[in-house]
C-alpha positions in Angstrom: 36.4 1.8 -6.5 34.2 1.3 -9.6 31.4 3.5 -10.3 28.2 2.0 -11.7 27.5 2.8 -15.3 25.0 5.7 -15.7 25.4 6.8 -12.1 27.5 9.8 -12.9 25.0 11.1 -15.6 22.2 10.5 -13.1 24.0 12.7 -10.5 24.7 15.4 -13.1 21.0 15.5 -14.2 19.6 15.5 -10.6 17.6 18.3 -9.2 19.8 18.3 -6.1 22.9 19.2 -8.0 21.0 21.9 -10.0 19.8 23.4 -6.7 23.3 23.3 -5.2 24.7 25.1 -8.2 22.0 27.6 -8.4 22.5 28.6 -4.7 26.4 28.4 -4.6 27.9 29.4 -8.0 26.3 32.9 -8.0 28.4 33.7 -5.0 31.5 33.7 -7.2 30.1 36.6 -9.2 29.6 38.7 -6.1 33.3 39.2 -5.9 33.0 41.5 -8.9 31.9 44.9 -7.9 29.0 45.4 -10.3 27.4 42.1 -9.2 27.7 42.5 -5.4 24.0 43.3 -5.2 23.0 40.1 -7.1 20.1 38.2 -5.6 20.8 34.6 -4.8 17.9 32.3 -4.0 19.5 30.8 -0.9 16.0 29.8 0.3 16.1 26.9 -2.2 18.4 25.2 0.2 15.4 24.1 2.2 14.7 21.4 -0.5 18.3 20.1 0.1 17.6 19.8 3.8 14.2 18.2 3.1 15.8 15.5 0.8 18.5 14.8 3.4 15.9 14.4 6.1 13.9 12.0 3.7 17.1 9.9 3.1 17.8 9.7 6.8 14.2 8.6 7.4 14.5 5.9 4.7 17.6 4.5 6.3 15.9 4.6 9.7 12.9 2.7 8.3 15.2 0.0 6.8 16.8 -0.6 10.2 13.6 -0.5 12.2 11.5 -2.4 9.6 8.2 -1.2 11.2 5.1 0.0 9.2 4.2 2.4 12.1 7.5 4.2 11.8 7.1 4.4 8.0 3.7 6.0 8.5 5.0 8.6 10.9 8.1 9.3 8.7 5.8 9.8 5.7 3.7 12.3 7.6 6.9 14.3 8.6 8.0 14.2 4.9 4.6 15.5 3.8 4.7 18.2 6.4 8.3 19.2 5.4 7.3 19.3 1.7 4.4 21.7 2.5 6.6 23.9 4.6 9.2 24.0 1.8 6.5 25.1 -0.7 5.2 27.8 1.6 8.6 29.0 2.5 9.9 29.2 -1.1 6.7 30.8 -2.2 6.9 33.5 0.6 10.5 34.3 -0.1 10.1 34.4 -3.9 7.0 36.6 -3.9 8.5 38.9 -1.4 11.6 39.5 -3.6 9.7 39.9 -6.8 7.2 42.3 -5.4 10.1 44.8 -4.6 9.7 45.9 -8.3 5.9 46.4 -7.9 3.8 49.1 -6.4 3.0 47.3 -3.3 5.8 45.8 -1.4 5.1 42.6 0.6 6.4 42.2 4.2 7.4 38.9 5.7 3.9 38.3 7.2 2.1 39.6 4.1 4.1 37.2 1.9 3.4 34.3 4.2 -0.3 35.2 4.4 -0.7 35.5 0.6 1.0 32.1 -0.1 -1.0 30.2 2.6 -4.3 31.8 1.3 -3.4 31.0 -2.3 -2.4 27.3 -1.6 -5.5 26.7 0.5 -7.6 27.9 -2.5 -9.4 30.5 -0.2 -8.3 33.6 -2.1 -9.6 36.5 0.0 -8.2 39.0 -2.6 -6.9 41.5 0.0 -3.3 41.0 -1.1 -2.4 40.1 -4.7 0.8 40.6 -6.9 0.5 43.5 -9.3 3.4 42.8 -11.7 3.7 39.9 -14.2 6.9 38.3 -12.8 5.2 37.8 -9.4 2.1 36.5 -11.1 4.1 34.1 -13.2 6.1 32.9 -10.2 2.9 32.1 -8.2 1.6 30.3 -11.3 4.7 28.2 -11.2 4.5 27.5 -7.5 0.8 26.4 -7.8 1.7 24.0 -10.6 4.6 22.6 -8.4 2.2 22.1 -5.5 -0.4 20.3 -7.6 2.4 17.9 -8.8 4.4 17.3 -5.6 1.6 17.2 -2.9 -0.6 14.5 -4.5 2.5 12.3 -5.0 3.2 12.6 -1.2 -0.4 11.9 -0.3 -0.4 8.9 -2.6 2.6 7.4 -0.8 1.0 8.0 2.6 -2.1 6.2 1.3 -0.1 3.2 0.1 1.7 3.0 3.4 -1.7 3.1 5.3 -3.1 0.4 3.1 -0.1 -1.8 3.6 -0.3 -1.3 7.4 -4.0 -2.2 7.3 -3.1 -5.3 5.3 -0.6 -6.4 7.9 -3.0 -6.0 10.6 -1.1 -3.3 12.6 0.4 -4.3 16.0 -0.5 -4.4 19.6 0.6 -1.1 21.2 3.1 -1.1 24.0 0.9 1.0 26.2 -1.9 -1.5 26.0 0.6 -4.3 26.7 1.7 -2.6 29.9 -1.8 -1.7 31.2 -3.9 -4.7 29.9 -3.5 -8.4 29.9 -3.3 -10.2 26.7 -2.4 -13.6 25.1 -0.9 -14.4 21.7 -2.4 -17.1 19.5 -0.2 -18.3 16.7 -1.8 -20.1 13.7 -0.3 -21.2 10.4 -3.6 -21.2 8.7 -6.6 -19.0 9.5 -9.8 -21.0 9.8 -12.9 -19.4 11.2 -14.2 -22.6 12.9 -10.9 -23.1 14.7 -10.7 -19.5 15.8 -14.4 -19.6 17.0 -13.8 -22.8 19.0 -10.7 -21.3 20.6 -12.4 -18.0 21.5 -15.5 -19.7 22.9 -13.4 -22.0 25.0 -11.1 -19.3 26.1 -13.7 -16.8 27.2 -15.8 -19.5 28.9 -13.7 -18.9 32.0 -14.9 -16.0 34.1 -11.3 -14.9 35.0 -10.4 -14.4 31.3 -13.1 -12.0 30.4 -10.7 -9.0 30.6 -8.0 -10.5 28.5 -7.3 -9.6 24.9 -6.4 -12.1 22.2 -3.8 -11.3 19.5 -4.0 -13.5 16.5 -0.6 -13.9 14.8 -0.8 -15.6 11.3 1.1 -15.2 8.0 -2.2 -15.7 6.1 -4.3 -12.8 4.9 -7.9 -12.4 6.3 -10.5 -13.9 4.1 -14.1 -12.7 3.9 -15.3 -15.1 6.7 -12.6 -14.0 9.1 -13.3 -10.3 8.4 -16.9 -10.9 9.2 -15.9 -12.8 12.4 -13.6 -10.1 13.6 -16.3 -7.4 13.0 -18.8 -9.1 15.3 -19.2 -6.8 18.4 -18.4 -9.4 20.9 -14.9 -10.1 19.3 -14.2 -6.8 17.7 -13.3 -5.2 21.1 -11.3 -8.3 22.3 -9.4 -9.8 19.3 -6.6 -8.1 17.5 -5.3 -9.5 14.2 -1.6 -9.2 13.3 -0.2 -10.7 10.0 3.2 -12.1 10.5 5.2 -15.2 11.4 6.0 -16.6 14.8 9.6 -17.3 13.5 10.4 -13.6 13.1 11.4 -11.5 16.1 10.0 -8.4 14.5 6.5 -9.9 14.3 6.7 -11.3 17.8 7.7 -7.8 19.0 4.6 -6.4 17.2 2.5 -8.8 19.2 4.3 -7.8 22.4 5.2 -11.4 23.1 7.5 -10.4 26.0 4.5 -8.8 27.8 1.9 -11.5 27.0 0.5 -13.7 29.8 0.8 -16.8 27.6 1.1 -18.1 24.1 -1.1 -20.6 22.2 -0.2 -22.5 19.1 -3.2 -23.8 17.1 -2.6 -26.3 14.3 -4.8 -26.9 11.3 -7.8 -29.3 11.6 -7.7 -31.0 8.3 -7.1 -34.6 9.2 -9.5 -37.4 8.3 -8.5 -39.6 11.2 -10.5 -38.8 14.3 -7.5 -39.5 16.6 -5.4 -37.1 14.7 -8.2 -34.6 14.6 -8.6 -34.8 18.4 -4.9 -34.3 18.8 -4.8 -31.1 16.7 -7.8 -29.6 18.3 -5.9 -29.2 21.6 -3.7 -26.2 21.6 -0.1 -26.0 22.7 0.2 -23.4 25.5 3.0 -22.1 27.7 3.3 -19.1 29.9 5.4 -16.2 28.6 6.3 -14.8 32.0 
């Protein structure tokens, strides 16, 4: 099996390999009697577990291809990163303070790290030797570098989810009635005509309308969907009716019916009248 050029060097320079060497190689020296009391930072293995969990989530996201799952996974990764920072800080400060005048217990170490990272700083517990102070300075710098990166990725996923229009939840699909309207082009006049005609029937007042279109919302459509009478009834989903994943986001299998609206850009009145009428069929 051929190895891509540069892949071996990338693995040798990775932080994962450095962490594994740092937490495993020192065990060899503990065989020698003078080094049996050597301190080994085994708590750094939590970062390896966090990276393994993140890789597993990335593979799961590729299979599911859902923006909602990506949002939940990124939240879990952010929580795991914060837990790793707190755990490493507590273990490190507890060990280093063994050489100081005030020894930290497990709860005191955890309390000090949480108070420090939250920028509260009560001052009731503080390191009194320079190695502990230097270690906490290093941990604060790491937190200022790692956490904003995770939050930025979470914000990008949220913006992408808003751009795609989200999805119609399965809980609402089971408890409420809805119809799916597929459109190749989003035109405010065509949408308004359909909504006015659809909700003109008294029996359809409790139905929700899910708009499925590959086009992005323009300013006119955004203003239309923000009107109170439509904001509570119309849900926009960006996608294609030819993709099963987008149809699943609209809960097509639970919809009462499906409508297909064609564009009204014909000059001939006969063609225009033909395209005004929507194609409709029941889904159940």
